[in-house]
C-alpha positions as CSV (number, residue, x, y, z in Angstrom):
1,M,-34.3,12.9,-10.5
2,K,-32.0,11.5,-13.2
3,R,-29.0,13.0,-11.5
4,L,-30.0,11.5,-8.1
5,L,-30.4,8.0,-9.7
6,C,-27.1,8.4,-11.4
7,R,-25.4,9.4,-8.1
8,V,-26.9,6.4,-6.2
9,F,-25.9,4.0,-9.0
10,I,-22.3,5.2,-9.0
11,A,-22.1,5.1,-5.2
12,A,-23.4,1.5,-5.1
13,W,-21.0,0.4,-7.9
14,A,-18.1,2.1,-6.3
15,A,-18.8,0.8,-2.8
16,S,-19.1,-2.8,-4.1
17,S,-15.7,-2.4,-5.8
18,L,-14.2,-0.6,-2.8
19,L,-13.2,2.3,-5.1
20,F,-10.2,3.9,-4.8
21,A,-7.0,6.0,-4.3
22,T,-5.6,9.5,-4.3
23,R,-2.1,8.4,-4.9
24,I,0.0,5.2,-5.3
25,F,3.6,4.8,-4.7
26,A,6.2,2.1,-3.8
27,D,9.5,2.4,-1.8
28,E,12.7,0.5,-2.0
29,N,11.4,-2.5,-0.1
30,T,8.1,-3.1,-2.0
31,V,9.0,-6.7,-2.7
32,N,7.8,-7.6,0.8
33,W,5.0,-4.9,0.7
34,F,2.3,-7.3,2.0
35,E,4.2,-8.9,4.9
36,S,2.0,-10.3,7.6
37,L,0.9,-7.7,10.2
38,G,0.6,-8.6,13.9
39,H,-1.6,-5.7,14.8
40,L,-4.2,-3.4,13.3
41,P,-2.1,-0.9,11.3
42,G,-3.2,2.5,10.1
43,E,-2.2,6.0,9.0
44,F,-3.2,9.5,10.3
45,V,-2.9,13.1,9.3
46,A,-3.7,16.3,11.3
47,E,-2.9,19.3,9.2
48,D,-3.6,23.1,9.2
49,T,-2.7,25.7,6.6
50,Y,-3.1,29.4,6.8
51,V,-3.1,31.5,3.5
52,G,-2.6,35.2,3.8
53,G,-4.6,37.9,2.0
54,G,-5.3,37.2,-1.7
55,D,-7.7,38.4,-4.4
56,V,-10.0,36.8,-6.9
57,E,-12.0,38.5,-9.7
58,R,-14.9,37.9,-12.1
59,G,-14.2,40.3,-15.0
60,P,-12.6,43.7,-14.5
61,R,-15.3,45.2,-12.3
62,K,-16.3,42.3,-10.0
63,S,-13.7,41.2,-7.5
64,V,-13.2,40.0,-3.9
65,R,-10.1,41.6,-2.4
66,D,-7.7,40.8,0.4
67,F,-9.2,37.7,2.1
68,D,-7.4,35.1,4.0
69,E,-8.0,31.3,4.2
70,N,-7.6,28.5,6.8
71,D,-7.6,24.9,5.6
72,S,-7.8,22.1,8.2
73,I,-7.7,18.3,7.6
74,V,-8.1,15.3,9.9
75,H,-7.6,11.9,8.3
76,L,-7.5,8.5,10.0
77,V,-7.4,5.2,8.0
78,F,-6.9,1.6,9.2
79,T,-5.0,-0.7,6.9
80,P,-5.4,-4.3,7.9
81,R,-4.4,-7.1,5.6
82,I,-7.2,-9.3,4.1
83,Q,-7.2,-12.1,1.5
84,P,-7.3,-9.8,-1.6
85,G,-4.7,-7.4,-0.3
86,V,-4.6,-4.5,2.2
87,L,-7.9,-2.9,3.1
88,R,-8.1,0.9,3.6
89,L,-11.0,1.9,5.8
90,G,-11.5,5.1,7.8
91,M,-12.7,8.7,7.5
92,E,-11.6,12.2,6.6
93,W,-12.8,15.7,7.5
94,E,-11.7,18.9,5.7
95,R,-12.8,22.5,6.2
96,F,-11.9,25.7,4.3
97,S,-12.7,28.9,6.1
98,F,-12.3,32.2,4.2
99,G,-12.2,35.7,5.8
100,L,-14.4,37.3,3.1
101,P,-15.5,40.9,3.2
102,N,-19.2,41.7,3.8
103,G,-21.3,41.2,0.7
104,A,-18.8,38.9,-1.1
105,P,-20.8,36.5,-3.4
106,L,-18.7,33.5,-2.3
107,P,-19.3,31.0,0.6
108,D,-17.1,31.7,3.6
109,T,-17.0,27.9,4.5
110,L,-16.5,24.8,2.5
111,Q,-16.3,21.5,4.3
112,S,-16.6,17.8,3.8
113,V,-16.9,14.6,6.0
114,S,-16.3,11.4,4.2
115,L,-15.5,7.7,4.6
116,V,-12.3,6.4,3.1
117,M,-12.9,3.0,1.4
118,G,-10.1,1.4,-0.5
119,L,-8.1,-1.7,-1.4
120,D,-4.4,-2.2,-2.3
121,M,-3.7,-5.2,-4.4
122,Q,-0.4,-6.6,-5.5
123,F,-0.7,-8.5,-8.8
124,S,3.0,-9.3,-9.1
125,D,6.4,-8.2,-7.7
126,S,6.2,-5.3,-10.1
127,I,2.5,-4.2,-10.2
128,I,0.5,-2.7,-7.3
129,V,-3.0,-1.3,-7.8
130,R,-5.0,0.9,-5.4
131,V,-8.8,1.5,-5.7
132,E,-10.2,4.0,-3.2
133,G,-13.3,6.3,-2.9
134,Q,-14.4,8.9,-0.4
135,P,-18.2,8.8,-0.2
136,G,-19.5,11.6,2.0
137,V,-21.1,15.0,2.4
138,Y,-19.6,18.0,0.6
139,D,-21.3,21.2,1.6
140,T,-20.9,24.6,3.3
141,E,-22.5,24.9,6.7
142,F,-24.0,21.4,7.1
143,D,-27.3,23.0,8.1
144,N,-29.6,21.8,5.3
145,L,-28.3,18.5,4.1
146,G,-29.9,16.4,1.4
147,W,-29.1,13.8,-1.2
148,D,-27.6,16.6,-3.4
149,S,-24.9,17.2,-0.8
150,F,-23.7,13.6,-1.1
151,N,-20.9,12.8,-3.5
152,F,-18.5,9.9,-4.2
153,P,-15.3,11.0,-5.8
154,F,-12.8,8.2,-6.4
155,L,-9.5,7.4,-8.1
156,V,-8.0,4.2,-9.4
157,G,-4.2,4.1,-9.8
158,G,-1.4,1.6,-10.4
159,T,2.3,1.5,-9.8
160,Y,4.8,-0.3,-12.0
161,I,8.0,-1.0,-10.1
162,Y,10.7,-0.8,-12.8
163,S,13.5,-1.1,-10.2
164,P,14.0,-0.5,-6.5
165,N,14.9,3.1,-7.4
166,L,12.3,3.9,-10.0
167,Q,8.5,3.4,-10.0
168,L,6.0,4.6,-12.7
169,V,2.5,5.7,-11.6
170,L,-0.6,5.9,-13.8
171,G,-4.2,6.6,-12.6
172,V,-7.5,8.3,-13.2
173,S,-9.6,10.6,-10.9
174,V,-13.4,10.6,-11.2
175,D,-15.8,13.1,-9.7
176,I,-19.2,13.5,-11.4
177,E,-19.7,16.9,-9.9
178,R,-16.6,18.4,-11.5
179,K,-16.6,20.4,-14.8
180,Y,-14.3,17.7,-16.1
181,P,-15.5,14.5,-14.4
182,V,-12.6,12.3,-15.4
183,I,-9.0,13.4,-15.1
184,P,-6.0,11.1,-15.9
185,V,-2.9,11.4,-13.8
186,A,0.7,10.1,-14.3
187,G,4.0,10.4,-12.5
188,I,7.2,8.9,-11.4
189,R,9.0,8.2,-8.1
190,W,12.7,8.2,-8.8
191,K,15.5,7.9,-6.2
192,I,18.1,10.0,-8.0
193,A,20.9,9.5,-5.5
194,P,21.2,8.1,-2.0
195,Q,19.9,11.3,-0.4
196,W,17.7,12.7,-3.3
197,L,14.2,11.5,-4.2
198,L,12.0,12.9,-7.0
199,D,8.4,12.1,-6.0
200,A,6.6,13.6,-9.0
201,V,3.1,12.2,-8.2
202,L,-0.1,14.4,-7.8
203,P,-1.5,15.8,-5.6
204,T,1.8,16.6,-3.8
205,P,4.8,16.3,-6.2
206,R,8.1,17.1,-4.5
207,L,11.9,16.9,-4.7
208,Q,13.3,15.7,-1.4
209,F,16.7,15.8,0.2
210,E,17.4,13.5,3.2
211,M,19.7,15.3,5.6
212,N,19.8,12.3,8.0
213,R,17.5,9.4,8.9
214,D,15.1,11.8,10.9
215,V,15.1,15.1,8.9
216,S,14.4,15.7,5.2
217,L,14.1,19.0,3.2
218,Y,11.9,19.4,0.2
219,V,10.4,21.7,-2.4
220,G,7.1,20.9,-4.2
221,A,3.5,21.7,-4.7
222,N,0.0,20.8,-3.5
223,V,-2.9,20.6,-6.0
224,K,-6.4,20.6,-4.6
225,Q,-9.8,20.5,-6.4
226,T,-13.1,19.5,-4.7
227,S,-16.8,20.2,-5.5
228,Y,-19.3,21.4,-2.9
229,R,-23.1,22.2,-2.7
230,V,-24.1,25.7,-1.6
231,P,-27.3,26.5,0.3
232,D,-30.8,26.8,-1.4
233,D,-30.9,30.6,-0.9
234,F,-27.2,31.3,-1.6
235,G,-27.9,33.0,-4.9
236,D,-30.8,35.1,-3.6
237,A,-28.7,36.3,-0.7
238,N,-26.0,37.5,-3.1
239,G,-28.1,38.9,-5.9
240,I,-27.4,36.0,-8.3
241,P,-30.5,33.7,-8.2
242,R,-29.0,31.1,-10.5
243,L,-26.5,30.2,-7.7
244,N,-29.2,28.9,-5.5
245,H,-28.3,25.3,-4.5
246,A,-25.5,25.4,-7.0
247,I,-22.3,23.2,-7.3
248,L,-19.1,25.1,-6.6
249,T,-15.8,23.5,-7.7
250,Y,-13.0,25.0,-5.6
251,S,-9.4,24.7,-6.8
252,E,-6.0,25.9,-5.6
253,I,-2.3,25.3,-6.1
254,R,0.3,25.9,-3.5
255,T,4.1,25.9,-4.2
256,G,6.7,26.0,-1.5
257,G,9.3,24.2,0.6
258,G,9.5,22.6,3.9
259,F,10.9,19.9,6.1
260,D,9.9,16.5,7.5
261,W,11.1,15.7,11.1
262,K,10.5,12.2,12.3
263,I,9.8,12.7,15.9
264,S,9.2,9.0,16.6
265,P,8.8,5.8,14.6
266,I,5.1,6.6,14.0
267,V,4.9,10.4,14.1
268,T,6.4,12.9,11.6
269,F,6.1,16.7,12.0
270,T,6.1,18.8,8.8
271,G,6.5,22.5,8.4
272,E,6.1,24.3,5.1
273,V,5.9,27.8,3.7
274,G,5.4,29.1,0.2
275,Y,3.1,30.9,-2.2
276,Q,-0.3,30.2,-3.5
277,P,-0.3,31.3,-7.2
278,Y,-3.6,29.9,-8.2
279,R,-7.1,29.8,-6.7
280,D,-10.5,29.4,-8.4
281,F,-14.2,29.4,-7.3
282,D,-16.1,28.0,-10.3
283,F,-19.9,27.7,-10.4
284,Y,-19.4,26.2,-13.8
285,R,-23.1,25.1,-14.4
286,A,-24.2,28.7,-13.6
287,E,-21.3,30.2,-15.6
288,V,-20.0,32.2,-12.7
289,R,-16.3,32.0,-12.0
290,Y,-14.0,33.9,-9.7
291,H,-10.3,33.3,-10.6
292,Q,-7.0,34.3,-9.0
293,D,-6.1,37.9,-9.3
294,G,-3.2,38.1,-6.8
295,G,-1.4,35.3,-5.0
296,A,-0.8,35.0,-1.3
297,P,1.8,33.5,1.0
298,Y,0.9,30.5,3.1
299,A,2.3,28.4,6.0
300,M,1.4,24.8,6.9
301,I,2.0,22.5,9.8
302,S,1.2,18.8,10.0
303,L,1.5,15.8,12.2
304,H,1.3,12.5,10.3
305,G,2.5,9.0,10.3
306,A,1.7,5.3,10.2
307,F,1.3,2.8,13.0
């Protein structure tokens, strides 16, 4: 009951403040970042990633071998300008599907449906702050939902524009269901040369080379960590009763390279291949953890842009 009251309080507080952001950055023309907009602008992402066969283990005698993964994301956010700044309002869906062998004590599906609620505020020509949260349902099969499946992760970040070619980023990510609820983040966005950009900001740091105005090449990483609620009988079904209705924090890191191709002024196609060196299924409250024991190759395609 105390956890439920805490969750409701945090959700109400976060909603009233329009909490928050996953990442803040500024480009070369940020001085006029809040120019008047004559239509309802927005941003979108449709992405799919396939990860080949990999392994995880829990001690030397407990392991899950050679299973693949599919990660799909649909993201749509409208960004109209209001008096305090730029409002960010939309929704996001993400689903991980794992090709687990029979009897594996891990969920074969992790998925979330969430609102995106945020606000970008410019306090001076040099300081921009984003506050954004994603209240929603973070579960497995969505077949037995309750208050415990609701979560409100959020992040608050700011960008200091040192110069048109260099911006410094500082923020904090909060998720009360994680083992470490508060995680600080920092990074830089540095245009090293006319064609080279170092965008070292989580969750997708990268080094980018602009071949021409429509095509760029890059190398980088993608860091993911989200918490999900498993079913009431999940532990009984897998011989570990303490996992019933447990919280699972799923983490992974992908490293690779790819290209961005600007198909039109509002649509960019991205293709990426690489290697997943880290993956972790952590039922940290029940002290059950399956960690990476063999990496896997991956491939990702994405359509994204702003309008």
